[in-house]
Every structure is written in structure tokens, then in C-alpha cells.
DOBALO-227329 format. One record per residue: residue in three letters; z, x, y of N, C-alpha, C in turn. Coordinates in pm, whole numbers, plus 50000, padded with zeros to 5 digits. Example, Ala and Ser with C-alpha at 12.3 -4.5 7.8 and 13.67 -1.06 7.14 Angstrom:
ALA507805131949431507805123049550507805132049670
SER507085128549775507145136749894507875129050003
# end
This chain:
MET500005008549881500005000050000500005008850123
LEU499045007150213498945015250334499355006950454
LEU500125013050543500575006350664500085014350783
HIS499355007950873498855014450994499315006351115
GLY498935011151234499145003251353500365006951432
PHE500935018851414502055023351495501665036551562
PRO500765036051660500215048251716501215056351797
ASN502245050151848503185057651931504595053551894
ALA505245061351813506555057551763507595057451872
LYS507495066451968508535067752069508525056052165
ARG507385049752187507305039352290507315025252232
ASP507325023952100507265010752039508665005052025
HIS509144997952128510474992152127510514978452062
SER509374973352018509364960051955510024960251818
LEU510264972351763510884973151633512374970051637
VAL513004972051753514464970951762514984957251723
PRO514414945951772514984932951735514944930051586
LEU514024936951513513914934151370514964941451288
ARG515744950151354516604959451282517524952251183
TYR518264942651233519214935851145518684922851088
ILE517864915651167517404902551122516634903750991
ARG515704913250987514854914350868515554922250757
ILE516284932650797516824941950698518024936150626
VAL518904929250695520124924250635519924910850567
ARG519214901750633519104888250580518054887150470
GLU517054895950472515954894450378516384895650232
PRO517254905450197517634906250054518304893550004
VAL519214887650083519894875450041518914863850035
ARG518014863050132517054852050135516104852850016
ASN515654864849982514724866449870515384864849735
ASN516694866349731517424865249604518564855249619
PHE518264843849679519314834249714520074829449591
ARG519364826349484520044821249365520974831649304
PHE520514843949302521364854649247522664855749325
PHE522564856749457523764858349539524634845849535
LEU524004834049523524784821849515525634821549387
TRP525004824249274525734823549147526734835049134
ALA526384846649187527334857849184528544854849271
THR528324848349386529434844649473530324834249407
ILE529704824549341530494814349269531344820949161
ALA530774830549088531534837748985532684845549047
ALA532424851649162533474859349231534614850249274
VAL534284838749330535324829249373536114824249253
ALA535424821149144536104816149024537074826448968
LEU536654839048964537524849548912538764851148998
ARG538594850849129539734852649219540664840549218
LEU540094828649204540954816849193541754817149063
LEU541174822648957541904824048831543164832548852
PHE543004843748921544164852248948545144845549043
ILE544624838449145545504832249244546394821549180
PHE545844813749090546614802749031547294806648899
ARG546794817048833547414821148706548364832948723
PHE548024842248810548844854348827549094857348975
PRO549594847849053549894851149194551044861149201
ALA550934870449295551944881049307552524880749448
VAL553754876149458554514876749584555704885849554
THR555624898149599556584908549564557664910149670
THR558554919549647559584922649747558954927049878
ASP557904935349869557194939449991556574927450061
SER556094917649985555504905650045556534898450132
PHE557774897250083558814890350159559214898250283
VAL559134911550275559404919650395558344916850501
TYR557064917150459555984913750553556184899550609
GLY556524890150518556684876250561557844874450656
ASP558944881550633560104880550722559764885350862
ILE559034896450869558604901451001557684891351068
ALA556744885550991555814875751049556554863651102
LYS557564858551028558324846851072559124849851198
SER559764861451202560534865151321559634866551443
TRP558454871751419557484873551526557024859951580
LEU556774850551489556314837251531557414829251599
ARG558594829051539559664820251586560384825651709
HIS560554838851715561404844451820560694854851907
GLY559454857951873558744867851951559284881951933
ILE560004884351824560594897451797559964902851669
TYR559434914951676558884921551559560054928251488
GLY560674920851395561864926151332562224918751205
LEU563344922851146563864916951022565044907951053
SER565094896550989566174887151013567444891850944
GLY568594888751004569884892150948570824880350957
PRO572064882150911573024870950915573294865751056
ALA573284874751154573654870751290572514872051390
GLU571614881651367570554884151465569344890351398
ILE568274891551475567044897851428567034912351475
THR566814921551384566824935751416565404940651432
PRO565014945651549563674951351565563444962651465
THR562224963851418561934973751314560554979751333
ASP560354991051269559034997451264558695001751122
ILE559374995851021559175000150883557814995950829
ARG557154986650894555804982650856554924982250980
LEU553694987050966552724985851075552374971151095
PRO551894967451213551774953051246550554945951189
GLY549664953051118548434946551074548644934950979
TYR549324937550867549494926750769550474916050815
PRO551604919450881552434908750938551664899951036
ALA550744905651112549934897451203549044887851125
PHE548474892651015547654883950929548494872450874
LEU549694875650821550554865150768551004855550878
ALA551294860850996551714852251107550614842251142
ALA549364846751141548244837851170548134826951063
VAL548314830850935548254821150826549414811250836
PHE550624816350861551794807550871551674797950989
ALA551074802651098550934794151216550014782251188
VAL549034784251101548064773651072548514764950954
PHE549014771250848549284764050724550764761550698
GLY551624766950780553054764750761553774777450717
MET555064778250750555864789950720555924792450569
GLU555814805050535555924809850397554894803450303
HIS553754800050358552684794450276551844806150224
TYR552394813150126551734825150076550464821849999
ARG550414810049937549204806249864548004805649958
ALA548224800550078547134800150176546694814250213
ALA547654823450223547304837350253546444843350142
LEU546764839950018545984845149907544554839649908
VAL544414826949943543074821049950542264827650062
MET542914830350177542224837350284541804851250239
GLN542674857950164542324871150113541154870550016
MET541034859549944539894857949854538584858649932
PHE538534851750046537304851950126537064865750186
VAL538134872650223537974886350273537394895150163
ASP537884893250041537394901449929535934898449898
ILE535524885949913534094882749897533294890150004
GLY533834890750125533184898650229533054913250190
THR534064918650122533994932550074532814934349980
CYS532564924449895531424925249804530114926649880
PHE529954918749987528724919650067528624933050140
VAL529754938250187529724951150257529314962350162
ILE529864962350041529484972549943528004971349909
ALA527524959049894526094956949868525254962249983
ASP525724960550105524974965650220524924980850221
MET526014987250178525995001950166524905006250069
ALA524814999249956523785002649856522394999649909
ARG522244988749983520924985450038520464996050137
ARG521375000950219521005010750321520565023950260
THR521185028050151520975041550100520285042249964
LEU520265031449890519685031649756518445022849749
SER518625009749726517495000549717518024986449709
PRO517174976349731517624962449716518134959349575
LYS517504965149475517974962849338519384968349318
ALA519634980149373520974985949366521964977649444
ALA521524971649554522414963049632522854950949550
LYS521934945249474522304934049387523294938449279
ALA523064950149224523984955249122525364957849183
ALA525394963449303526674966149368527424953249396
PHE526704943049441527364930249469527944924349341
LEU527194924849233527664919049107528874926849053
LEU528824940149060529944948349013531194945649095
ALA531044943949226532204941049310532714926849287
ALA531774917449272532174903549253532964901549125
LEU532614908749020533244907148889534324917548862
CYS534684925448962535694935748942537084929148932
PRO537754930048818539054923348803540154929748887
PHE539984942348924541034949148999541044944649145
LEU539854943049204539784937449339540274923049338
ALA539884915349236540294901349226541794900249209
ASN542394909149131543834908749106544614910649234
TYR544204920149317544944922649441544624912449550
ALA543514905149536543284893949627544324883149605
ALA544934882949485545964873149452547364878749475
ALA547494889549549548784895649580549004895649730
ALA550174891249772550484890849916550864904949962
LEU549874913649958550014927549999548814931350084
SER548864942950144547834946850241546574952550177
GLU546564954250044545464961349980544094954850004
THR543984941849990542674935350003542084937550141
LEU542884935850244542384938150380542064952850402
GLU542894961650346542664976050361541354980150295
ILE541094974950177539844978150107538634973150186
PHE538754961150243537644955650322537314964650441
PHE538324968550517538054976650636537644990850600
THR538084995750484537625008750437536125008350408
ALA535694998150334534274996650304533474994550431
LEU534014986750524533294983950649533124996650732
ALA534165004850740534075017350815533025026650755
LEU533005027750622532005036250557530595030750578
ASP530445017550574529125011550595528635014150737
PHE529505012650835529125015550973528775030350990
ALA529525039250924529235053450935527865056750877
ILE527545050650763526225052650702525135047350796
ALA525385035850860524415030350954524205039751072
GLY525285045751122525155054851234524435067651199
LEU524485071751073523825084151030522385081950989
ASN521965069450969520595066750927519625068551042
PRO518425073951016517425075851122517025062851189
LEU517105051551117516675038751172517455035051297
GLU518695039551304519525035551418519145042851546
SER518235052651538517745059651657518895065051743
ARG519885070351676521015076651745521725066951839
ARG521905054751793522635044751869524135046751846
ILE524935043351947526375045451939527095033151886
GLN526415021551883527075009151839527665009951699
PRO526965015851599527605016651467528905024351468
TRP528995034351554530225042351559531355034751627
LEU531015025851718532045016951774532625008151664
GLY531735002251583532194994051472533005002051372
CYS532575014351344533295023051251534705025851302
GLY534825029051430536145031851487537065019751484
ILE536515008051513537324995751510537794992851368
ALA536914994751270537304992451130538395002251086
ILE538285014851129539325024651096540635020851162
ALA540575016251287541785011951357542485000651280
ALA541704991051232542284980051155542904985351026
ALA542244994950960542795000750837544105007950864
ILE544185015250976545425022351009546545012651042
LEU546225001851111547254991951146547744984251024
LEU547014985050914547454978850789548324988450707
ARG547865001050697548595011150619548435024650689
PRO549485032750695549365045750762548295054750700
ASP548105053750566547115062550503545685058550537
GLY545505047850612544165044650663543625055650752
GLY544525063850806544095075050889543265085250813
LEU543355085250681542515094350602541035091450622
LEU540705078850648539315075350679538815082850801
LEU539635083150905539255090151028539055105051001
ILE539965111050925539845125350895538585127950814
ALA538315119650714537145121850629535845120550708
ILE535735110050790534485107750864534275118450969
ASP535305122051043535145132351145534915146151082
THR535475148650964535195161150894533725161850855
TYR533195150750804531785150550766530895152150889
LEU531275145850999530485147451122530525161851171
LEU531645168651150531735182851187530755191151105
VAL530645188150976529685195150892528265192450938
VAL527955179850972526635176451025526375183851155
LEU527405184851237527275191851365526935206551343
LEU527625213051251527365227151224525965229351168
GLY525455219451096524105220551042523015216951142
SER523395212551261522405208251362522535216451490
ARG522995228851477523265236851597522025239151682
ARG520855239651620519635242651695519045230451763
ASP519505218651727518975206251786520005200951886
ARG519795203652014520795200152115521015185252125
SER519945177552114520105162952125520915157552008
ARG520695163051888521455158551772522915162851784
VAL523145174851834524515179451855525245170251950
SER524565166452058525175157352155525505143852093
TYR524575138852009524815125951946525985126451849
VAL526055136851768527135137951671528475139351742
LEU528515146951850529755148351927530195134951983
ARG529235127552041529575114352095530065104951985
ALA529435105851868529845097451755531275100651713
ALA531595113551698532935117451655533995113351757
LEU533685115351884534655111651988534815096451995
THR533725089151978533805074551981534655069251867
VAL534425074451748535205069951632536685073051653
GLY536985085251697538385088951718539055080551824
LEU538355078251935538925070352044539185056052001
MET538205049751938538365035851896539425034451788
ALA539555044451700540505043651590541945045451637
LEU542155054051735543515057651774544055049551893
THR543165043751972543615036252089544585024952055
PRO544335016751949545295005951918546695010851882
LEU546825023751846548145028951814548985031651938
VAL548335032252054549075035052178550085024152209
PRO549695011352214550715001052241551775000152132
TRP551415002852007552405002751899553415014151918
GLY552905025951949553805037251974554675035052096
PHE554095029052201554875026252322555965016052292
ARG555635006052212556634995852175557795002252101
ASN557505011152006558575017751931559425026552022
TRP558805033352117559555041752210560425033152301
HIS559875022152348560595013552442561715005652372
THR561425000452253562384991652184563354999352096
LEU562835009152021563665016351925564095030051974
HIS563545034152089563925046852154563635058852066
ARG562505058551997562055070251922560535070051913
PHE559975082151898558525083351889558095081051745
GLU557345070451722556835067251588555475060351604
PRO554375068151600553045062251619552555054251501
LEU553145056351382552725048951262553895041051207
ALA554455045451095555635039251034556385050250960
PRO557705048950941558455059150869557895061550730
ARG557895073950687557315077550557557925069450443
TYR559245067050446559905059850338560315045750379
ALA559665040250482559915026350524561405023650542
ASN562095032750606563545031550623563895028450767
GLN564985021050783565535018750916566165031750968
GLU566385032351099566855044751160568205049251105
ASP569095039851076570425043351028570525043750875
GLU569395043150806569385042850661569155056950607
PHE570035061350518569945074750462568835075350357
VAL567985085450367566895087550271567215099950188
PRO567315098750056567625110349971566395119149950
LEU566075127050049564865135250044564925145449930
ALA566095151049905566205160949797565995154349661
PHE566515142249643566265135049518564775132649500
ASN564095128549608562655126349600561915139249564
ARG562385150349618561765163249586561995166649439
TRP563195163849388563465166249246562565157549159
VAL562355145049199561475136149123560065142049113
LYS559595148249220558245154149219558135166149126
THR559265171849082559205183148990558895178948847
TRP558905165848820558585161248684557755148448680
MET557655141148791556935128448793555455130348763
ALA554935122648667553525123848630552825110548612
ASP553565099548597552895086948568553655075148630
TYR552935063848636553465051748699554645045948623
THR554695047948493555795042548414557145047648464
SER557215060448495558465066148546558775061048686
VAL557765057248761557995051248893558765038248876
GLU558305029848784558985017048759560385018948704
GLU560535027948610561795029048537562835037448609
ILE562405047548683563355056948744563345055948897
TYR562195058048956562125059649101562515046949175
TRP562025035549128562305022949198563735018049175
ALA564465024249084565855020049062566755024049178
VAL566305033849257567105039049368566675032549497
PRO567645027349575569065025849544569345011849486
GLY570545010149435571014996949396571064994249247
ASP570275001349167570264999249022570555012348951
PRO571145011648832571405024048757570115030348708
ILE570105043548701568965051048648569165052848498
PRO568255047548415568385049148269568035063448227
ALA569035071448196568805085448161567955086848036
ASP568015077047946567235077947823565735076047846
LYS565355071547965563945069747998563335082348060
LEU564155092448088563625104748147562735111848046
PRO561545116248087560675123547994561215137547967
ALA560725143547861561225156847821560955167447927
ARG559895165748007559565175748108560575176148223
THR561525166748223562545166448329563485178448318
PHE563605184248200564565195148177563835207548129
ASP564255218948181563705231748137564625238948041
SER565865234248029566825240447939567945230447909
GLU568755233747812569875225047779570895224847891
THR571095236147955572025236748069571535227648182
GLN570225228148209569665219648314569745204948275
ARG569605202148148569715188348102571115182848127
GLN572145190648094573515186248116573795184448265
GLN573285193548346573485192448491572825179848546
THR571615177048499570885165248546571605152448507
LEU572045151748382572745139748335574045137648412
GLN574715148448448575955147148526575665141448665
LEU574605146148729574245140948861573835126248854
LEU573095122548749572715108648735573935099848709
ALA574895104848636576135097248612576875094848743
GLU576885104848831577525103048961576825092149041
TYR575485092249037574765081649109575015068049047
ASN574955067048916575115054148848576495048048872
GLU577465056348904578795051148933578855044549070
ALA578135050249166578175044949302576965036249335
LEU575835038449267574565031149288574005033049429
HIS574355044049493573725048049618573915063049636
PHE573095068749722573135083149744573965086449867
THR574735097049854575445102849967574795116249999
PRO574995121450119574435134750152574925145550056
GLU576165144450009576705154549918575965154349784
LEU575755142349729575045141249603573595145649618
ASP572985142349730571605146349755571475161449762
ALA572495168149819572475182749827572475189049688
LYS573175182949593573185188149456571795186949393
PHE571085175949420569725174649371568805184849439
SER569125188449562568335198449633568365211849561
ALA569555216049517569665228649445568935228049311
LEU569035216549243568355214949115566845215449133
ALA566335208749235564895208749261564405222749298
ALA565155229749381564765243249422564645252449302
ARG565585251549208565535259949089564295256849004
ARG563985244148985562845240448903561535244848969
ILE561435243649099560215247949170560075263049164
HIS561185270249180561145284849174560705289749037
ASP561145283248932560825287548797559395284048756
HIS558865272948810557525268448770556745263548894
PRO556335272748981555635268449105554275262049075
LEU553525267048976552225261148946552365246848897
ARG553385244348820553615230748772553875221348889
TYR554635225448987555005216749099553845214949197
TYR553135225949227552115225249333550725221949282
PHE550485223449150549135221149102549065211648983
TRP549745215048872549565207348749550055192948762
LEU551265191148811551785177448822551005169048923
PRO550645174249042549785166249131548475162149065
ALA547865171448988546605168148921546805157048818
VAL547915157648744548185147348645548465133948713
ARG549185134248824549445121748897548145115348946
ILE547235123648993545945118449039545195111948923
LEU545155118748809544465113248692545115100248647
ASP546435099748651547135087448608546785075748700
MET546715078148830546385067248923544955062348903
TRP544055071348862542665067448844542415060948708
LEU543145065148605542775061348469543635050448408
ARG544725046648469545585036248411544835022848405
PRO545265013748317544605000648307544804991548428
ARG545664995248523545884987448646546464973648614
THR547554973648541548214961048503549524959048577
GLU549754966448686551064966248751551434952648809
LEU550464944148837550754930848891550754919948782
LEU550514924048659550414914548548551634915648457
PRO551824905848366553004906148279552994917248175
CYS551964925548171551864936048069552954946548086
ASP553414951847975554394962647975553744975348029
SER554474982548116553914994848172553725005348063
ARG554505004547953554305013347838553335006747739
TRP552155003747788551194995947711550755003147584
TRP550745016447585550255024047470551215023447350
GLU552435018647372553375017447261553195004347184
PHE552444994947243552124982047180553394974747132
ASN554424974947218555654967647191555674954047260
ASP554614951047335554524938547411553914927647323
ASP553884915347379553184904547310551724908547288
PRO551134904747178549764908847148548764905547258
GLN548944893747323547984889847426548024899347545
TRP549254903947582549364912947696548944927047660
SER549214931147537548734944247492547214944447491
ALA546614933547443545154932747440544584932747582
LEU545264925747674544804925547813544864939447874
ALA545954946847847546084960347901544974969447849
VAL544704968747721543644976847664542284972847722
GLY542054959847735540794955147790540584959847933
LEU541624958948016541494963448154541314978548161
GLY541954985648068541745000148063540305003548033
ILE539694996247941538284998547907537384995248026
ILE537694984348096536894980548214536994991248322
ASN538194996348344538375006948444537555019248407
LEU537605023048279536805034448234535315031748248
PHE534905019148229533485015748247533055018048391
TYR533855013248487533515015148628533465029948663
LEU534465037548619534495051748651533365059248581
GLY533095055548455531995061848384530645058848447
ALA530455046248489529205042448555529045049948687
ALA530145051748761530095059248886529735073848859
ALA530335079748755530005093648721528555094948680
THR528035085248605526625085448564525715084248686
GLY526065075148778525275073648899525285086248983
LEU526415093148984526525105549061525705116648999
ALA525615116648866524955127648796523515124548756
CYS522995113048798521675108948750520555116748816
GLY520845124548919519845133048979519155127449101
ARG519445114949136518825109349256519465115049382
PHE518665116049486519195120049615519815107849681
ILE521105108549712521815097549776522195101949916
PRO521595096250020521935100350155523415098650185
HIS523975108450253525355108050300526365107150185
LEU525955111950069526885112349957528105120849991
GLY527875131350068528995140050108530075132550182
LEU529705122850265530685114850338531565107150240
LEU530955100550143531715092450048532615101149960
LEU532075112349913532875121149828534005127749907
THR533765130850033534825136550116536015127050125
PHE535715114350145536795104450153537545103350020
VAL536815102449909537455100849778538305113049744
ILE537765124949766538505137149733539715138749822
LEU539545136349953540655137750046541775127950010
ARG541415115649982542445105749949543135109149817
SER542365113649719542955117049590543925128649603
VAL543545138849679544435150349698545715145949770
PHE545575137549869546755132449939547675124749845
LEU547085116249762547895108249670548615117049569
GLY548035128449536548685137549443549965143549498
THR550145143149629551365148649690552515138649689
LEU552255126149653553295115849655554115116349526
GLU555385112549538556245112249419556165098949346
ASN555435089249400555305076149335553825072949310
PRO553255077949202551825075749174551545061449129
GLU551185052949224550875038949194549355037149189
PRO548835031049083547375029649070546735022349187
ARG547445013449254546845005749363546395014649478
TYR546965026749488546595035449598545155040549588
THR544585040349468543205044849453542195033549471
LEU542675021249487541735010049502540915011149630
GLU541455017649732540675019549855539405027749829
CYS539395035249720538205042949683537225034949598
TYR537605023149556536745015549465535425011149527
PRO535325008749659533985006349714533025017849686
VAL533515030249691532665041749660532345042049511
VAL533335038849427533105038449282532005028349250
ILE532095016449306531095006049280529735010049335
PHE529715016049453528465020849512527775030949420
LEU528535040749369527945050849281527505044649149
ALA528275034949098527855028148976526535020848997
ALA526355015149115525105007949145523915017349156
ALA524175030349178523075039949187522285040749057
ASN522895036848946522175036648818521035026548818
TYR521085016848909520105006048910519145006949027
ALA519105018549095518205020149209516765020149159
ASP515855013749238514445013249202513855027249201
SER513065030149098512395043149095511075042749016
ALA510745031248957509575030948868508275028048943
HIS508365019849047507125016049113506685026749211
THR505395026649247504835036749336504075029949448
GLN504365034249572503675029049688503405040749782
GLU502505038649873502235048649975502425042350111
ILE503015049850201503195045350338502605056050427
THR501545052750498500885062250586500995057350730
ILE501435065850816501605062350956500725071651039
THR499915066051122499015073951205499735077951333
CYS500195089951339500735095551462500695110651447
PHE500845117751555500545131951553501765140451588
HIS502955134951560504165142851576504575148051440
THR505255159251435505705164551307507015158051268
LEU507305158351138508515152051089509765158751142
GLU509665171651176510855178451222511415172351349
GLN510575165251426511055158951549511945146951520
GLY511915141451399512815130551360512285116751389
THR511405115151490510965101851529510175095151416
ASP509245102651356508395096551255509175093251128
GLN510155101551095510965098450978511725085451000
GLY512225083451123512895070951153511955059051142
LEU510685061151184509695050351173509365047451027
LEU509275058150947509065056150804510225048350744
TYR511425051750787512605044650737512505029750769
HIS512055026850892511895012850932510875005750843
CYS509745012250816508725006150732509255003850591
CYS510035013350540510615011750406511474999150401
ASN512274997050503513154985350502512374972450517
LEU511294972650596510494960550612509914956250477
HIS509584965850393508954962550265509924964050150
MET511244964450182512284964550080512154976749988
VAL511834988250046511705000749971512815010150016
SER513405017349922514515026249955514025039450010
LEU514685044350116514335057350173514625068650075
THR515565066649984515905077149888514745080349796
GLN513765071249788512635073449698511405078549772
VAL511535081449902510395085549983510335100749989
ARG509185106249951508955120549966508065122650088
PHE508565130050186507845131750311506935143950304
GLY505855143350381504955154750391503915152250498
CYS502955161150512501875159350608500545162050537
ASP499515154150575498225156350515497495167650588
LYS496215169950554495465180950616495295179150766
SER495345166750813495225164050958496575163951026
ARG497615168650959498965169351013499535155551039
ARG499045145450965499615132150978500745130750876
PRO501945127050922503055125450826502845113450736
PHE503325114550612503225103550518504455103550429
GLY504645092250358505725091450260505215084950133
VAL505545090450020505155084949891506415080249820
VAL506395067949773507535062149706507265061749557
GLY508185066549476508015066049332508865076349263
GLU508545079449140509305089149063509225102849131
GLN510345109649142510365122849203509985133349100
ASP509335144249150508965155149060510215162649018
# end
């Protein structure tokens, strides 16, 4: 198929209005039945979790208490027997969402919040599909939408009154905007970066670790900048993009930080690391000791979450907790002291400090490398049953058969998604801006490895990338077309490549399949099909 009639790429501004109208709406319009039935399946799956396995946890009630105090009294705080205490233990994003739901549907109407989250999660499916459409092909976009729509892990957390669903949505949206800003079709427009910065700001206001998005995207832009040193206009654009993203992402934190300084009289731009009130003692040394042996989520449930208020079951400690019999006796004695009081004192915490220091000194590689790596693997590979009735020790098969079977089934599904993503990554296709997506996944995984509580839900923010890479297995590559554009600029100038990108989108062809070159008359062309 030959396309002519664009003699001057730089002056043809009539292409701009078609940018989103044709490119975004056309895939859904051409495949209306597919998207309709896939959306119905997605809604059905999420309603199943909402009505069969709704999850309103202790954290949910903390968010809800802040939302109610905010609505009823105009105070961002926690209710008490006599008064409301201002707090900063949670960022205002999710309490604001719950406050909006409670204002419309009634106080503590968590079911309504879950239904709203269902629609947000459906939006996440479309955003992931758009990422695939921009960089892979329309066929891959359909695959991405279906994989996201039928993902039980996204559906499960849509039925939980927690911030994960909203966080995943804004993570995917920020990455999609970043990909749009890096594509030649956008002609170095700044609008995608405004959207990217706003999405990152929303992610940060939901969870402090949303800031990893900003670090990952600006790091990737820095790499792009270093690779474009000879192109002054591109350097200027990348600098403006990085500054725009940073400014838009961090500006909403200014009023939050000012509020904390004015109300609580301390500088806190995000939220306390351990979600503690100012007068609440945090056993940092105990947490450090936990990191000297913590490797899996099971120990988080059985040991870490018991503090404070519940006894620590010493018989649940794994063998790696002790390096010698002397250390075992010392550890059991310290746990007995805690179990007697059921809270930590500075004196008891100091004893754990000495124990942790000795273990780190004796095995530094285990503390700084091996255990973090194992924690990362555990968060990625577990069956993700933490919100379901399944036993966390699922591999012992001591649970009811139905829950053991569910745990095994979800484990297989998780491995399928990860395996499909690995296959898509290794299939040999060129995926534009793959470095951006991998930078985010690697950075987040490394950060999560430093935590003493490896919870599988923390890796769900990376699942849009997992689904995107899995969809790469279904990118079009069999058909062959030719796109010839009559103009006399070289591809190195960038204008003609952007025009080729536009033509590819008009005809639903992926840029990843276009091989650029020039004919004998120095006319640029692109051939779509199997790569050599």
C-alpha cells in the first residue's frame, strides 16, 4: 500500500486534529464487540470478588476514620474518646476518595467505594491497552486489554478498600503519558508531560512510594538527554519535559507539607515511614533484626504483624533466625520479655539492636544482598492470596481442599503472567521506550527488597508493565505493507519519521514493525513486516 500527498511535513498542520480522534477511538470502534464482551467479563469478575470476597481491613478503617473526621468536622485526623487528633500517618489521596464516596452514598458505605474502584480498574485496562497500541500494534492492544480485564489479582484488589487500585491506575496512566510524550507523533508537545506529572502527583498522594515513578521517568529522560547531546532542540525538549513532570508531581505536596508544619509543627512532606503518631514509639532495632532473617510473606503475617499487642509465636520462627544455639537462647529470651508486656520499650529495643548488629556483622552478604533478593522473588512469585481465606502456608496443604486448590491455581496464573511477560521481553521485537518500563520495574523491585515486610501487593503497581510485555507476544508481524512519503528531508531530522508514525497510526500499523530507509532519490520510506 503506497501513501502519497504529504509534500511538506513541517507545514502540514492539518494532521494535528486527527491525533487522538482517529488513533484512540478507531481501535475500539473497529473492534466494538470484542471490547464490549471483554468489558462485560471484566465487570463480572470484579463483581464476583466484590460480593464474594470483599476486603475491609484494619487499614481500611483507618482511611475511613480520617475520611469521616474530614467530612464531619473539617479535621484531617483520627477520632478518639474525647476529641479528634490531627494526623499525618496517611497521605490524603485515598481518604479524599473515601470522603467523596461517603458524601454521596452515606457514611461507611465501603461497598460503594469498591464499586467505584471497579470502574477505575476497568479504566486501567483501557490505559494498558493504549500503551500497547502506542508502541506495539492494535492486535497487541486487544491482547493487553483482555489480559488486564481477566487478571484476578487486579480484580481482587478492586474489591479491597485499600489504595492499590487507584495507585495502579495512576501508575499506568503516568507511564502511558510518558510514552506519548516520547513518541515522534507528539511533535515534542509538552501536554503529555503535564498529564504525566499530574498522574504521578496523584500516585504520590495515594502512597509515598508513588515517588518512585518520578525517579524512574526522570532517570530515563536523563539517559535520553545524554544520548541527544548533539541535537540542541531535542535537549531543550527533554529538559522541559523533565522539569514539567517534576514540577507537576511535587507541587501538590507543598500544601500537604505546609499543613503538617502548621498543624503538627514538624516537617513531613509525605507520611511517616511506619505510619506512627508523633508520640508513638517505633522499635527500629527490632525491625532491623527482622530484616536479618525475613524472607517471605508468611513470616510477615505470623511474626511482624504481631507487634505490638499480640504475642510472637517463637515456634513459627524459621531456622535462619539463629546462627548458633547461644543466639537462639538469646533470641527466645528477648521474645519472652516482649510476650510478657506485649509492647516494646526503648530498653528492650536496644537489646534487639545488639542482636541485629551481631548478625549483620557475621553475615553482611546475607543481609545486604541474599535476603533482599529472596524477598523480591517472594513478592513476585507468591500466589497472591493475602486477601482470600487461603492459608498463607499454602504449600503445606493443611487448609480446606477448595482453598488449597485456589492458592495453587492463582500461583499458576501468576506464573503464566510473568512467563508471558518474560517471553514477550525475549521474543526479539523492538519495543520503543522499553527502557522506561524496565527502569520503573527494576527500581521498584530493588526498593521493595529493602523493606522488612515483603507483601505481594507491593508489586501490583508493576503489573501494567507485566501485562504490556505479555501482550507483546501478540504484536502484528506477519503482514507486509509499504509506506512511501514524498519529501526531501532526511530521517535524521526527525520530521519525516514523525510523519511516518502518523501514517502508521492512520492505517492501524505499529511503528515497531517499520524499517526506515531512503531510496536512490533520497526519499525516506518505511516497510512494515517481518524484520531481517
